[in-house]
N, C-alpha and C positions, 0 to 999 in steps of 0.2 A: 377365128379368135387368135390364132397364133401369129398371123401376119400383123394384126393390130397390136399385139403385145410387142412385137419386134419394133414396129414404128414408134410406139409410145416410149419404149425404153431408149431407143436412139434419140428421140426428141428430148427426153429428160436429160440424158447425159450431154447432149449438144448444148442445151440451155445451161446446164450446170457448169460446163467448161467455159461457156461465154461469160457467166457471172464470176467465175474464179480467176479468169485471166484478163489482164487489161486489154482494151481494144484500141488499136492505133487508127484504124479506118472503120467507118460504119458498115462496110460490106463484110467485115470479118465475122459479124454476128450471124449472118446468114450462112457463111461458109462452115462455121462450127456446127450449127444445127443440121445442115445438110450432110456433113461428114458423119455425124452421129447416127442419123437415120440411115444413111447409105451403108455404113459399117454394120449396123445391127441387122438390117434386112439381108445383106450379103451373107453374114454368118448364119443366120437362121435358114436362109435358102440353101446354103451349102450343106448344112446338116440334113435338110429335108431331101436333098439329092442323094445323100449317103444313106438314106432311110433310117436315120437316127431319131428323127422327129417328123411331125406332120405340120404343114403350114395351116391346117384347119383346126388344130388343137393347140391349146396353150399347155406347154409342158415345162418342167423345171429345166431340163437340159436345153431346150430351145430358148428359153428366157436367159439362161446363163450364157449361152453362146451369143445371144444378141447383145448382152451387156458387155462381154469381152470384145465382141466385134465393133461395138460403138466406141469403146475406150481406146483401142489400138490406133485407129486412124487419127483420133483427136490428139493423142499423145504425140504422134509423129508430126502432126501439123503444128502443135504448140511448140515443140522442141526445135524443129528445123526450119519452119517457114515464117516464124514471127520474130 
């Protein structure tokens, strides 16, 4: 359940970023969604390696890390590469 929540939170923030920022090219929509999912899963996986959360359980700290992990690469992408 934890991994699914990481993916869903990354998907949500990727789509939200896509809706809030103008798109110059059609492939940018996929990039923002994949960056959101990748950042969320990476943050959740990192916390599970540090034994702060489990990938099998949905926890507040894991979900919070996934949200922050999704937002950081999206902000970097929007600010520097667009």
